[in-house]
C-alpha positions as CSV (number, residue, x, y, z in Angstrom):
1,M,-6.7,-30.6,-2.0
2,D,-7.6,-27.4,-0.1
3,E,-5.0,-24.8,1.0
4,G,-5.1,-25.8,4.6
5,K,-4.2,-29.4,3.8
6,I,-1.5,-28.4,1.4
7,L,0.1,-26.1,4.1
8,A,-0.1,-28.9,6.7
9,R,1.5,-31.4,4.3
10,L,4.2,-28.9,3.4
11,N,5.0,-28.4,7.1
12,L,5.4,-32.1,7.6
13,L,7.5,-32.5,4.5
14,R,9.8,-29.7,5.5
15,I,10.3,-31.2,8.9
16,E,11.2,-34.6,7.4
17,H,13.5,-32.8,4.9
18,R,15.4,-31.1,7.8
19,D,15.6,-34.4,9.7
20,L,17.0,-36.2,6.7
21,D,19.6,-33.4,6.3
22,A,20.7,-33.9,9.9
23,S,20.8,-37.7,9.4
24,I,22.9,-37.3,6.3
25,V,25.4,-35.0,8.1
26,A,25.6,-37.3,11.1
27,L,26.1,-40.4,9.0
28,G,28.8,-38.6,6.9
29,E,30.7,-37.6,10.0
30,G,31.2,-41.2,11.1
31,G,34.4,-43.0,10.4
32,A,33.2,-45.1,7.5
33,P,29.7,-44.2,6.4
34,D,27.3,-46.7,5.0
35,Q,27.3,-45.6,1.3
36,L,24.1,-47.4,0.4
37,R,22.2,-45.9,3.4
38,L,23.6,-42.5,2.6
39,A,22.5,-42.7,-1.0
40,R,19.0,-43.8,0.0
41,L,18.7,-40.9,2.4
42,K,19.9,-38.4,-0.3
43,K,17.4,-39.9,-2.8
44,R,14.6,-39.6,-0.3
45,K,15.6,-36.0,0.5
46,L,15.5,-35.1,-3.3
47,S,12.1,-36.7,-3.6
48,L,10.8,-34.6,-0.7
49,R,12.3,-31.5,-2.3
50,D,10.4,-32.3,-5.5
51,E,7.1,-32.9,-3.6
52,I,7.6,-29.6,-1.6
53,A,8.1,-27.7,-4.9
54,R,5.0,-29.3,-6.4
55,L,2.9,-28.4,-3.4
56,E,4.2,-24.9,-3.3
57,D,3.3,-24.5,-7.0
58,M,-0.2,-25.5,-6.2
59,L,-0.4,-22.6,-3.7
60,I,0.8,-20.0,-6.2
61,P,-1.9,-18.9,-8.6
62,D,-1.1,-19.0,-12.3
63,I,-0.6,-15.5,-13.7
64,I,-0.9,-15.1,-17.4
65,A,1.6,-12.6,-18.5
């Protein structure tokens, strides 16, 4: 994957991560939040964070110390 595609994918993932964060907050503010849906959103958010970290690592060159 070239750097341009990685950056584009990172941008999309970060947007989705922010959207999920807003959804989680909104769902939690309701009277009785759907715990199953809340857990699924949080799991997806963690998955996105892991993928973002993996892609960011691909952009940083390995430096042998």
